[in-house]
ZAGURO-346022 format. One record per residue: x, y, z of N, C-alpha, C in turn; residue in one letter. Coordinates in nm, 4 decimals. Example, Ala and Ser with C-alpha at 12.3 -4.5 7.8 and 13.67 -1.06 7.14 Angstrom:
<tortis>
{torti {1.3190,-0.5690,0.7800},{1.2300,-0.4500,0.7800},{1.3200,-0.3300,0.7800},A}
{torti {1.2850,-0.2250,0.7080},{1.3670,-0.1060,0.7140},{1.2900,0.0030,0.7870},S}
</tortis>
This chain:
<tortis>
{torti {2.4458,2.9286,2.3508},{2.2964,2.8960,2.2956},{2.2704,2.7360,2.2433},M}
{torti {2.2058,2.6881,2.3078},{2.1533,2.5636,2.2823},{2.0638,2.5305,2.1742},E}
{torti {2.0849,2.4317,2.0849},{1.9985,2.4265,1.9594},{1.9018,2.3034,2.0062},L}
{torti {1.7696,2.3155,1.9792},{1.6802,2.2263,2.0348},{1.6464,2.1290,1.9025},T}
{torti {1.6503,1.9686,1.9168},{1.6287,1.9334,1.8154},{1.4832,1.9570,1.7525},P}
{torti {1.4807,1.9241,1.5984},{1.3313,1.9717,1.5327},{1.3149,1.8206,1.4613},I}
{torti {1.1941,1.7815,1.4945},{1.1498,1.6724,1.4452},{1.0612,1.6653,1.3542},F}
{torti {1.0765,1.6243,1.2091},{0.9587,1.6045,1.1266},{0.9065,1.4742,1.0834},E}
{torti {0.7771,1.4800,1.1157},{0.6709,1.3762,1.0957},{0.6354,1.3709,0.9490},V}
{torti {0.6561,1.2759,0.8732},{0.5730,1.2412,0.7653},{0.5229,1.1261,0.7535},V}
{torti {0.3669,1.1492,0.7030},{0.2901,1.0442,0.7200},{0.2678,1.0154,0.5717},R}
{torti {0.2804,0.8997,0.5292},{0.2110,0.8220,0.4038},{0.0808,0.7744,0.4112},I}
{torti {0.0032,0.8027,0.3415},{-0.1375,0.7661,0.3567},{-0.1549,0.6928,0.2229},R}
{torti {-0.2092,0.5467,0.2382},{-0.2457,0.5144,0.0867},{-0.3990,0.4762,0.1098},Q}
{torti {-0.4528,0.5258,0.0093},{-0.6207,0.5181,0.0245},{-0.6540,0.3797,-0.0792},E}
{torti {-0.7109,0.2983,-0.0066},{-0.7682,0.1822,-0.0971},{-0.9082,0.1992,-0.1437},I}
{torti {-0.9340,0.1832,-0.2551},{-1.0710,0.2079,-0.2906},{-1.1189,0.0827,-0.3669},K}
{torti {-1.2161,0.0181,-0.3132},{-1.2488,-0.1118,-0.3532},{-1.3788,-0.0651,-0.4651},E}
{torti {-1.3274,-0.1601,-0.5834},{-1.4160,-0.1436,-0.7001},{-1.4732,-0.2648,-0.7425},I}
{torti {-1.5719,-0.2804,-0.8381},{-1.6064,-0.3932,-0.8831},{-1.5197,-0.4814,-0.9802},S}
{torti {-1.4632,-0.4124,-1.0625},{-1.3767,-0.4812,-1.1560},{-1.2465,-0.5637,-1.0514},D}
{torti {-1.2790,-0.7004,-1.1173},{-1.1822,-0.8008,-1.0255},{-1.0493,-0.7788,-1.1073},P}
{torti {-0.9820,-0.6532,-1.0983},{-0.8388,-0.6712,-1.1448},{-0.7398,-0.7264,-1.0954},F}
{torti {-0.7526,-0.7648,-0.9899},{-0.6324,-0.7950,-0.8922},{-0.6496,-0.9486,-0.9294},T}
{torti {-0.6988,-1.0109,-1.0021},{-0.6772,-1.1745,-1.0593},{-0.6251,-1.1596,-1.1985},T}
{torti {-0.6168,-1.0400,-1.2648},{-0.6114,-0.9845,-1.4028},{-0.4394,-1.0230,-1.3990},Y}
{torti {-0.4158,-1.1012,-1.4998},{-0.2573,-1.1322,-1.5472},{-0.2396,-1.0748,-1.6665},Q}
{torti {-0.1323,-0.9958,-1.6978},{-0.0866,-0.9449,-1.8023},{-0.0022,-1.0171,-1.8779},I}
{torti {-0.0076,-1.0769,-2.0055},{0.0568,-1.1503,-2.0805},{0.1020,-1.0830,-2.2195},A}
{torti {0.0506,-0.9967,-2.2313},{0.0778,-0.9399,-2.3495},{0.0657,-0.7634,-2.3491},S}
{torti {0.1169,-0.7053,-2.4561},{0.0683,-0.5545,-2.4664},{-0.1002,-0.5175,-2.4463},P}
{torti {-0.1360,-0.6407,-2.5303},{-0.3163,-0.6349,-2.5863},{-0.3630,-0.6317,-2.4281},Y}
{torti {-0.3095,-0.7123,-2.3474},{-0.3906,-0.7243,-2.2035},{-0.3721,-0.6189,-2.1245},D}
{torti {-0.2295,-0.5223,-2.1421},{-0.2340,-0.4469,-2.0854},{-0.3312,-0.3135,-2.1089},A}
{torti {-0.3337,-0.2752,-2.2660},{-0.4197,-0.2045,-2.3327},{-0.5725,-0.2107,-2.3134},Q}
{torti {-0.6142,-0.3657,-2.2932},{-0.7786,-0.3583,-2.2716},{-0.7873,-0.3250,-2.1257},E}
{torti {-0.6770,-0.3555,-2.0442},{-0.7385,-0.3152,-1.9062},{-0.7270,-0.1534,-1.8624},L}
{torti {-0.6413,-0.0971,-1.9265},{-0.5923,0.0622,-1.9457},{-0.7337,0.1057,-1.9932},A}
{torti {-0.7584,0.0439,-2.1183},{-0.8766,0.1149,-2.2054},{-0.9920,0.1248,-2.1083},A}
{torti {-1.0194,0.0010,-2.0642},{-1.1186,-0.0024,-1.9593},{-1.1381,0.0999,-1.8395},S}
{torti {-1.0692,0.1645,-1.7859},{-1.0524,0.2560,-1.7139},{-1.0367,0.3996,-1.7226},H}
{torti {-0.9685,0.4119,-1.8513},{-0.9399,0.5467,-1.8892},{-0.9760,0.6052,-2.0327},I}
{torti {-1.0139,0.5199,-2.1187},{-0.9870,0.5520,-2.2680},{-1.1035,0.6679,-2.2936},A}
{torti {-1.2036,0.6478,-2.2206},{-1.3513,0.7606,-2.2305},{-1.3096,0.9007,-2.1421},N}
{torti {-1.1986,0.9007,-2.1124},{-1.1517,1.0403,-2.0176},{-1.1706,1.1760,-2.1263},E}
{torti {-1.1969,1.2814,-2.0925},{-1.1965,1.3844,-2.1800},{-1.0605,1.4626,-2.1745},D}
{torti {-1.0187,1.4308,-2.0679},{-0.8380,1.4708,-2.0503},{-0.7533,1.3428,-2.0446},R}
{torti {-0.6138,1.3896,-2.0317},{-0.4951,1.2974,-2.0651},{-0.5232,1.2238,-1.9055},E}
{torti {-0.5331,1.1181,-1.8730},{-0.5008,1.0588,-1.7586},{-0.3614,0.9448,-1.7521},V}
{torti {-0.2894,0.9620,-1.6644},{-0.1698,0.8670,-1.6635},{-0.2083,0.7467,-1.5723},F}
{torti {-0.2342,0.6307,-1.6026},{-0.2598,0.5150,-1.5168},{-0.1105,0.4338,-1.4811},L}
{torti {-0.1086,0.4143,-1.3845},{-0.0037,0.2906,-1.3384},{-0.0682,0.1696,-1.2969},V}
{torti {-0.0105,0.0807,-1.3833},{-0.0578,-0.0679,-1.3593},{0.0549,-0.1340,-1.2677},M}
{torti {0.0495,-0.1824,-1.1432},{0.1445,-0.2180,-1.0796},{0.1117,-0.3847,-1.0689},M}
{torti {0.2376,-0.4646,-1.0844},{0.2131,-0.6099,-1.1164},{0.2983,-0.6589,-0.9978},L}
{torti {0.3009,-0.8028,-0.9661},{0.3594,-0.8864,-0.8856},{0.4522,-0.9501,-0.9670},N}
{torti {0.5375,-1.0493,-0.9302},{0.6152,-1.1151,-1.0048},{0.5822,-1.2304,-1.1048},T}
{torti {0.4515,-1.2362,-1.1100},{0.4013,-1.3315,-1.1953},{0.3107,-1.2369,-1.2840},K}
{torti {0.3175,-1.1224,-1.2870},{0.2504,-1.0249,-1.3646},{0.1121,-1.0249,-1.3592},N}
{torti {0.0690,-1.0488,-1.2247},{-0.0750,-1.0262,-1.1899},{-0.0860,-0.8735,-1.1406},Q}
{torti {-0.2170,-0.8340,-1.1772},{-0.2154,-0.6753,-1.1158},{-0.2551,-0.6730,-0.9841},V}
{torti {-0.1679,-0.5983,-0.8987},{-0.2045,-0.5944,-0.7649},{-0.2528,-0.4363,-0.7195},V}
{torti {-0.2598,-0.3416,-0.8188},{-0.3113,-0.2333,-0.8017},{-0.3063,-0.1451,-0.9342},G}
{torti {-0.3813,-0.0734,-0.9359},{-0.4286,0.0656,-1.0508},{-0.3945,0.2073,-0.9683},L}
{torti {-0.3337,0.2678,-1.0360},{-0.3289,0.4198,-0.9738},{-0.3322,0.5316,-1.0711},H}
{torti {-0.4323,0.6112,-1.0698},{-0.4341,0.7373,-1.1451},{-0.3090,0.8450,-1.1014},R}
{torti {-0.1869,0.8387,-1.1536},{-0.0917,0.8988,-1.1183},{-0.0861,1.0418,-1.1677},A}
{torti {-0.1758,1.0892,-1.2272},{-0.1933,1.2351,-1.2888},{-0.3023,1.2363,-1.3927},H}
{torti {-0.3673,1.3566,-1.3631},{-0.5142,1.4015,-1.4686},{-0.4504,1.5274,-1.5213},T}
{torti {-0.4087,1.5383,-1.6541},{-0.3779,1.6432,-1.7349},{-0.4836,1.7537,-1.7755},G}
{torti {-0.4452,1.7824,-1.8966},{-0.5167,1.8676,-1.9831},{-0.5601,1.7913,-2.0787},S}
{torti {-0.6252,1.8576,-2.1933},{-0.6877,1.8240,-2.3134},{-0.5880,1.7350,-2.4115},L}
{torti {-0.4417,1.7665,-2.3644},{-0.3260,1.7532,-2.4845},{-0.2307,1.7245,-2.4011},N}
{torti {-0.2020,1.7109,-2.2939},{-0.1027,1.7208,-2.2040},{-0.0921,1.6542,-2.0606},A}
{torti {-0.0233,1.5690,-1.9994},{-0.0050,1.5398,-1.8746},{0.1546,1.5065,-1.8144},S}
{torti {0.1752,1.5873,-1.7116},{0.2954,1.6208,-1.6720},{0.3135,1.5136,-1.5767},I}
{torti {0.3954,1.4095,-1.6066},{0.4090,1.3012,-1.5112},{0.5603,1.3096,-1.4586},V}
{torti {0.5788,1.2750,-1.3174},{0.7092,1.2893,-1.2829},{0.7293,1.1235,-1.2038},H}
{torti {0.8487,1.0689,-1.2133},{0.8887,0.9586,-1.1726},{0.8672,0.9350,-1.0229},P}
{torti {0.8665,1.0445,-0.9657},{0.8495,1.0072,-0.7929},{0.6970,0.9525,-0.7893},R}
{torti {0.5982,1.0275,-0.8436},{0.4601,1.0243,-0.8156},{0.4209,0.8486,-0.8777},E}
{torti {0.4929,0.8383,-0.9795},{0.4571,0.7043,-1.0505},{0.5135,0.5975,-0.9656},V}
{torti {0.6306,0.5971,-0.9503},{0.7064,0.4856,-0.8410},{0.6621,0.4809,-0.7290},L}
{torti {0.6255,0.5979,-0.6585},{0.5580,0.5660,-0.4990},{0.4794,0.4939,-0.5014},K}
{torti {0.3807,0.4885,-0.5637},{0.2544,0.3840,-0.5880},{0.3160,0.2296,-0.6116},C}
{torti {0.4244,0.2570,-0.6634},{0.4629,0.1031,-0.7006},{0.5345,0.0350,-0.5643},A}
{torti {0.5984,0.1584,-0.5040},{0.6511,0.1086,-0.3937},{0.5460,0.0470,-0.2781},I}
{torti {0.5000,0.1699,-0.2610},{0.3660,0.1343,-0.1622},{0.2802,0.0042,-0.1882},L}
{torti {0.2884,-0.0427,-0.2822},{0.2006,-0.1701,-0.3452},{0.3055,-0.2657,-0.3326},N}
{torti {0.4388,-0.2728,-0.3357},{0.5333,-0.3796,-0.3275},{0.5299,-0.4550,-0.4556},N}
{torti {0.5350,-0.3487,-0.5598},{0.5232,-0.4139,-0.7306},{0.6638,-0.4436,-0.7636},A}
{torti {0.6675,-0.5532,-0.8152},{0.7662,-0.6143,-0.8559},{0.8163,-0.5369,-1.0206},A}
{torti {0.7104,-0.4967,-1.0982},{0.7383,-0.4108,-1.2057},{0.5824,-0.3104,-1.2280},S}
{torti {0.5873,-0.2460,-1.3307},{0.4779,-0.1719,-1.3607},{0.4719,-0.1667,-1.5126},I}
{torti {0.3230,-0.1266,-1.5575},{0.3079,-0.1045,-1.6745},{0.2225,0.0575,-1.7048},I}
{torti {0.2743,0.1504,-1.7713},{0.1956,0.2746,-1.7409},{0.1301,0.2951,-1.8526},V}
{torti {0.0262,0.3642,-1.8611},{-0.0663,0.4019,-1.9628},{-0.1258,0.5366,-1.9522},S}
{torti {-0.1568,0.6015,-2.0862},{-0.2373,0.7166,-2.0828},{-0.3179,0.7114,-2.1991},H}
{torti {-0.3905,0.8031,-2.2071},{-0.5082,0.7921,-2.3281},{-0.4915,0.9482,-2.3815},Q}
{torti {-0.5124,0.9085,-2.5244},{-0.5206,1.0345,-2.6230},{-0.6783,1.0595,-2.6534},H}
{torti {-0.7234,1.1692,-2.5741},{-0.8307,1.2084,-2.6087},{-0.8846,1.2454,-2.7478},P}
{torti {-0.7561,1.2735,-2.8473},{-0.7874,1.3126,-2.9697},{-0.8451,1.1881,-3.0699},S}
{torti {-0.7972,1.0593,-3.0073},{-0.8422,0.9391,-3.0723},{-0.7227,0.8920,-3.1311},G}
{torti {-0.6024,0.9411,-3.1602},{-0.4873,0.9119,-3.2379},{-0.3682,0.8750,-3.1206},D}
{torti {-0.3646,0.7651,-3.1300},{-0.2638,0.6704,-3.0296},{-0.0967,0.7225,-3.0875},P}
{torti {-0.0769,0.7828,-3.1561},{0.0611,0.8268,-3.1828},{0.1217,0.8694,-3.0987},T}
{torti {0.2393,0.8120,-3.0566},{0.3392,0.8655,-2.9442},{0.4115,0.9936,-2.9910},P}
{torti {0.3777,1.0998,-2.8633},{0.4596,1.2070,-2.9153},{0.5805,1.1972,-2.8596},S}
{torti {0.6800,1.3184,-2.9013},{0.8054,1.3202,-2.8141},{0.8153,1.3297,-2.6879},R}
{torti {0.7094,1.3709,-2.5971},{0.7433,1.3991,-2.4898},{0.7111,1.2339,-2.4159},E}
{torti {0.6081,1.1854,-2.4703},{0.5771,1.0258,-2.4583},{0.6662,0.9638,-2.4619},D}
{torti {0.7552,0.9482,-2.5548},{0.8994,0.8629,-2.5539},{1.0045,0.9301,-2.4343},V}
{torti {0.9892,1.0397,-2.4224},{1.0808,1.0585,-2.3080},{1.0554,1.0419,-2.1835},E}
{torti {0.9167,1.0785,-2.1445},{0.8510,1.0383,-1.9910},{0.8829,0.8865,-1.9966},V}
{torti {0.8358,0.7965,-2.1118},{0.8923,0.6579,-2.0664},{1.0145,0.6325,-2.0629},T}
{torti {1.0942,0.6681,-2.1410},{1.2608,0.6552,-2.1127},{1.3174,0.7038,-1.9481},K}
{torti {1.2415,0.8102,-1.9012},{1.3002,0.8585,-1.7746},{1.2336,0.7593,-1.6760},R}
{torti {1.1338,0.7304,-1.6770},{1.0669,0.6290,-1.6143},{1.1496,0.4759,-1.6107},L}
{torti {1.2124,0.4415,-1.7060},{1.2588,0.3543,-1.7303},{1.3742,0.3486,-1.6518},A}
{torti {1.4434,0.4181,-1.6787},{1.5607,0.4922,-1.5886},{1.5611,0.5047,-1.4362},E}
{torti {1.4446,0.5641,-1.3808},{1.4496,0.5814,-1.2420},{1.3893,0.4389,-1.2015},A}
{torti {1.3228,0.3565,-1.2832},{1.2706,0.2238,-1.2031},{1.3807,0.1412,-1.1921},G}
{torti {1.4671,0.1616,-1.3129},{1.5739,0.0578,-1.2779},{1.6739,0.0753,-1.1942},K}
{torti {1.6740,0.2087,-1.1370},{1.7674,0.2353,-1.0309},{1.6976,0.1742,-0.9135},I}
{torti {1.5714,0.1781,-0.8921},{1.5052,0.1473,-0.7532},{1.4882,-0.0239,-0.7804},I}
{torti {1.5007,-0.0467,-0.8722},{1.4465,-0.2144,-0.9065},{1.2884,-0.2371,-0.9216},G}
{torti {1.2468,-0.1335,-0.9830},{1.1109,-0.1688,-1.0208},{1.0995,-0.1556,-1.1924},I}
{torti {1.0958,-0.2527,-1.2575},{1.1130,-0.2568,-1.3867},{0.9778,-0.2085,-1.4697},E}
{torti {0.9995,-0.0760,-1.5776},{0.8620,-0.0531,-1.6308},{0.8990,-0.1327,-1.7662},V}
{torti {0.7822,-0.2292,-1.7755},{0.7628,-0.3146,-1.8868},{0.6995,-0.2955,-1.9967},L}
{torti {0.6412,-0.1583,-2.0022},{0.5855,-0.0967,-2.1171},{0.4997,0.0284,-2.0841},D}
{torti {0.4550,0.0965,-2.1858},{0.3937,0.2292,-2.1942},{0.2957,0.2049,-2.2801},H}
{torti {0.1650,0.1990,-2.2611},{0.0397,0.1840,-2.3705},{-0.0249,0.3103,-2.3749},V}
{torti {-0.0762,0.3692,-2.4864},{-0.1430,0.4667,-2.5066},{-0.2628,0.3988,-2.5639},I}
{torti {-0.3763,0.4408,-2.4840},{-0.5087,0.3773,-2.5414},{-0.5902,0.5134,-2.5911},V}
{torti {-0.7065,0.4894,-2.6569},{-0.7969,0.5862,-2.7305},{-0.9550,0.5243,-2.6811},T}
{torti {-1.0237,0.6248,-2.6971},{-1.1975,0.5804,-2.6892},{-1.2098,0.5303,-2.8408},H}
{torti {-1.1262,0.5227,-2.9526},{-1.1619,0.4693,-3.0830},{-1.1389,0.3149,-3.0646},T}
{torti {-1.0542,0.2661,-2.9800},{-0.9989,0.1427,-2.9803},{-0.8689,0.1232,-3.0441},G}
{torti {-0.8163,0.2647,-3.0758},{-0.6780,0.2427,-3.1396},{-0.5619,0.2404,-3.0312},N}
{torti {-0.4696,0.1493,-3.0295},{-0.3688,0.1357,-2.8836},{-0.2575,0.1237,-2.9357},H}
{torti {-0.1524,0.1700,-2.8774},{-0.0056,0.1584,-2.9206},{0.0840,0.1350,-2.8021},V}
{torti {0.1829,0.0069,-2.8179},{0.2471,-0.0167,-2.7274},{0.3952,0.0318,-2.7494},S}
{torti {0.4566,0.1180,-2.6602},{0.5664,0.1662,-2.6833},{0.6974,0.0831,-2.6778},L}
{torti {0.6579,0.0013,-2.5804},{0.7683,-0.1595,-2.6246},{0.7682,-0.2148,-2.7398},K}
{torti {0.6426,-0.2368,-2.8318},{0.6533,-0.2929,-2.9363},{0.7102,-0.1781,-3.0318},E}
{torti {0.7021,-0.0969,-3.0239},{0.7729,0.0265,-3.1406},{0.9001,0.0400,-3.0987},K}
{torti {0.9383,-0.0222,-3.0171},{1.1127,-0.0079,-2.9847},{1.1437,0.0833,-2.9077},G}
{torti {1.0770,0.1600,-2.8418},{1.1049,0.2721,-2.7454},{1.1328,0.2303,-2.6209},Y}
{torti {1.1114,0.1106,-2.5714},{1.1462,0.0711,-2.4220},{1.2104,-0.0781,-2.4431},L}
</tortis>
């Protein structure tokens, strides 16, 4: 019996969406810069949205990606979805963010665990996770790096 080879073709499609926000010239110099950029894109959402800010070696934003939209109080995030966009955009590092629709930016145990998992996965493939910021519609923000979780 002769076996015939089976070829699997996988196509990765990256969709680029032009928006009026000139984030591509935006440089992240502090957690505040990351919080402001994230808040301008996701703070008013009614469900948790997980945003990935992809940066070049000069900490300039080369792309933004909504990795996941969750429910009112949860967003299940996997490192593969977060890091896939960073790889496709040739990012040197990333800053991740999500918002709490409740208005309270206090990090949950799950927020801390996701941050640590992302940092470990990023270290393995050479894309540093610089921070995880939690934003709210009330203007309150928290940097997990400043809190010592990263």
